[in-house]
C-alpha positions in Angstrom: 0.0 0.0 0.0 1.3 3.5 -0.9 1.3 5.9 2.0 1.5 9.7 1.8 3.0 12.3 4.0 4.4 15.8 4.3 7.8 16.5 5.9 8.7 19.8 7.4 12.0 21.1 6.2 13.8 24.5 6.1 12.4 24.9 2.6 8.8 24.3 3.7 6.8 21.2 3.5 7.9 18.4 1.1 5.2 16.0 -0.1 6.2 12.3 -0.6 4.7 8.9 -1.2 6.3 5.7 0.3 5.9 2.0 0.2 7.5 -0.9 2.0 10.1 -1.3 4.7 13.8 -1.9 4.8 16.8 -0.2 3.2 15.7 3.1 1.7 15.7 4.1 -1.9 14.7 7.7 -2.8 13.0 8.2 -6.2 13.3 11.5 -8.0 10.9 12.4 -10.9 11.4 14.3 -14.2 10.0 17.8 -14.9 7.2 18.8 -14.7 6.0 15.6 -13.1 5.4 14.6 -9.4 5.7 11.5 -7.3 3.0 10.0 -9.5 5.6 9.1 -12.1 6.6 6.3 -9.7 3.0 5.1 -8.9 3.6 1.8 -10.5 7.2 1.5 -9.4 6.7 2.1 -5.7 4.8 -1.2 -4.8 7.4 -3.2 -6.8 10.4 -1.8 -5.0 8.4 -1.7 -1.7 8.4 -5.5 -1.6 12.0 -5.5 -0.3 12.8 -1.9 0.5 11.5 1.4 1.8 10.8 3.2 -1.5 10.1 6.9 -1.2 9.0 9.0 -4.1 9.2 12.8 -3.4 7.7 15.8 -5.1 10.7 17.9 -6.0 10.6 21.4 -4.5 8.4 23.5 -6.8 6.5 20.5 -8.2 3.5 18.4 -7.2 2.5 19.4 -3.7 5.8 20.4 -2.4 6.8 23.9 -1.3 8.5 26.3 -3.8 12.3 26.4 -3.8 14.2 29.6 -3.1 15.2 29.4 -6.8 14.6 26.9 -9.6 18.1 25.4 -9.9 19.4 21.9 -9.7 21.3 22.9 -6.6 18.1 24.0 -4.8 16.3 20.9 -5.8 19.1 18.7 -4.4 19.0 20.7 -1.2 15.3 19.6 -0.9 16.3 16.0 -1.4 18.8 16.1 1.5 16.4 18.1 3.6 13.8 15.3 3.1 16.3 12.7 4.1 17.0 14.7 7.3 13.2 15.0 8.0 12.6 11.3 7.5 15.6 10.3 9.6 17.4 8.7 6.6 21.1 8.9 7.5 21.9 7.1 4.3 19.9 6.0 1.2 20.2 5.0 -2.4 18.9 7.5 -4.9 17.3 6.8 -8.3 16.4 9.7 -10.6 14.7 9.8 -14.0 15.5 12.5 -16.5 15.6 15.8 -14.4 15.5 13.6 -11.3 18.8 11.9 -12.5 20.4 15.3 -12.7 19.2 16.2 -9.3 20.5 12.9 -8.0 23.9 13.6 -9.3 24.1 16.9 -7.4 22.8 15.3 -4.2 25.4 12.5 -4.5 28.2 14.9 -5.2 27.2 17.1 -2.3 26.6 14.4 0.3 29.0 11.6 -0.7 28.8 9.9 2.7 25.0 9.7 2.7 24.3 8.3 -0.8 25.0 4.6 -0.9 24.2 4.0 -4.6 23.0 6.0 -7.6 20.7 5.0 -10.4 20.6 7.5 -13.3 17.6 6.7 -15.6 17.5 8.4 -18.9 19.7 11.1 -17.5 21.3 13.6 -19.9 24.9 14.6 -19.9 24.8 18.4 -19.3 28.3 19.6 -20.1 29.2 22.7 -22.2 27.9 21.0 -25.3 24.8 19.9 -23.6 24.1 23.4 -22.4 24.6 24.8 -25.9 22.2 22.2 -27.4 19.6 23.1 -24.8 20.0 26.8 -25.5 19.4 26.4 -29.2 16.5 23.9 -29.3 12.8 24.8 -28.7 11.4 24.4 -25.2 10.1 21.0 -24.4 6.7 21.8 -22.8 6.1 25.5 -23.5 2.6 26.5 -24.4 1.0 30.0 -24.5 -2.1 30.3 -22.3 -5.2 31.0 -24.2 -8.8 32.0 -23.3 -10.2 29.0 -25.2 -8.0 26.5 -23.4 -6.1 25.5 -26.5 -2.9 25.5 -24.4 -4.2 22.2 -22.8 -4.2 20.5 -26.2 -0.8 22.0 -26.9 0.6 20.4 -23.7 -0.9 17.1 -24.8 0.3 17.3 -28.4 3.8 18.3 -27.4 4.3 15.1 -25.4 2.1 12.7 -27.4 5.0 11.5 -29.6 6.9 10.2 -26.6 4.0 8.2 -25.1 2.5 4.9 -26.3 -0.4 5.7 -28.5 -2.6 3.1 -26.8 -2.0 4.7 -23.3 -3.7 8.1 -23.3 -4.2 7.6 -19.5 -0.4 8.1 -19.0 -0.4 11.3 -21.1 -3.3 12.5 -19.0 -1.3 12.1 -15.9 1.5 14.2 -17.4 -0.9 17.0 -18.3 -2.3 16.9 -14.8 1.1 17.4 -13.3 2.0 20.1 -15.8 -1.1 22.0 -14.9 -0.3 21.7 -11.2 2.8 24.0 -11.8 1.3 26.1 -14.6 2.5 28.3 -16.1 6.0 27.3 -14.8 6.2 24.1 -16.7 9.6 24.9 -18.2 11.5 25.9 -15.0 12.8 22.5 -14.3 14.2 22.1 -17.9 15.8 25.6 -17.6 17.4 24.6 -14.3 18.9 21.5 -16.0 20.1 23.6 -19.0 22.0 25.9 -16.7 23.6 23.1 -14.6 27.4 22.5 -14.7 27.3 18.7 -14.4 30.9 18.3 -15.5 32.1 20.0 -12.2 30.2 17.5 -10.1 30.6 14.1 -11.7 34.1 13.6 -10.4 33.0 14.0 -6.8 30.7 11.0 -6.8 32.1 8.0 -4.9 29.2 5.5 -4.7 28.3 2.7 -7.1 26.5 4.0 -10.1 24.1 2.4 -12.6 23.3 4.4 -15.8 20.0 3.1 -17.3 18.7 4.0 -20.8 15.4 3.4 -22.5 16.1 2.6 -26.2 13.2 4.6 -27.5 14.0 7.7 -25.5 15.2 10.2 -28.1 16.5 12.7 -25.6 18.7 10.8 -23.2 19.5 7.4 -24.7 22.1 8.8 -27.2 24.0 10.1 -24.2 24.0 7.0 -22.1 27.6 5.8 -22.9 29.0 9.4 -22.7 27.5 9.9 -19.3 28.7 6.5 -18.0 32.2 7.3 -19.4 32.4 10.3 -17.1 31.7 8.0 -14.0 34.6 5.5 -13.7 33.3 2.1 -12.8 29.7 2.9 -13.6 27.5 0.1 -14.9 25.0 0.5 -17.7 21.7 -1.2 -18.5 19.3 -0.8 -21.4 15.5 -1.2 -21.3 14.6 -2.2 -24.8 11.7 -0.4 -26.3 11.3 1.9 -23.2 10.1 5.4 -23.9 10.1 8.7 -22.0 7.3 7.8 -19.6 8.6 5.7 -16.7 5.1 4.3 -16.0 5.3 2.5 -19.3 8.4 0.5 -18.3 7.8 0.3 -14.5 8.4 -3.5 -14.1 11.6 -3.5 -16.1 12.8 -0.3 -14.4 12.1 -1.7 -10.9 13.8 -5.0 -11.8 16.9 -3.2 -13.0 17.1 -1.2 -9.8 16.4 -4.2 -7.6 19.1 -6.2 -9.1 21.7 -3.4 -8.9 20.9 -2.6 -5.3 20.9 -6.3 -4.3 24.4 -6.7 -5.7 
């Protein structure tokens, strides 16, 4: 059973969902999602661990951060660990969540026991240049007739299975929860100097790619190459939505943490 709670932190209240007991693994979502991205994953990991999916500061039902930056988001991660009494934990992040996980692991090396980077981009100088030049991922102009709602839907539809409109509806709901600030998480990633932080990570790392993810999969090997000793795993046919590949994703994490 998934349980919900709010944790008081110096940043305000952070909302989270949890499942299971045992060694903790903290799950970080992509932008502009919420804990709901892990709805299917939580019970699977919760069979053997305490799985906690948080709403990143500024998203879902969590308090707003002092600024929208990867550093501020990571501060929220560590503050939640403090509030929940988690001295040490494994962290798994998907897309934006993976970038936040890198910052948290580089900042608190003694507290992060293992790191899973799912569909996580490599944001070095070249990565920042590419993000400056390409169109925004989820931008839509608000309109009186509500057509921005269909624009949000259409902008992501190509990355979701056509037979699963329910998953796309969950994305739109999360996007509307932070409207009109749907792009702030992407902008935070585009400004992050990841190359300055990768060398500080000391825990075991697994870099996971979904083969049908057009954004991050091409960078899987490059990111793993910046993390000496990192393992890699590929989920064949996986796409951008984590819900679509929940069982495969949970199995990969479970095997890695068991080892």
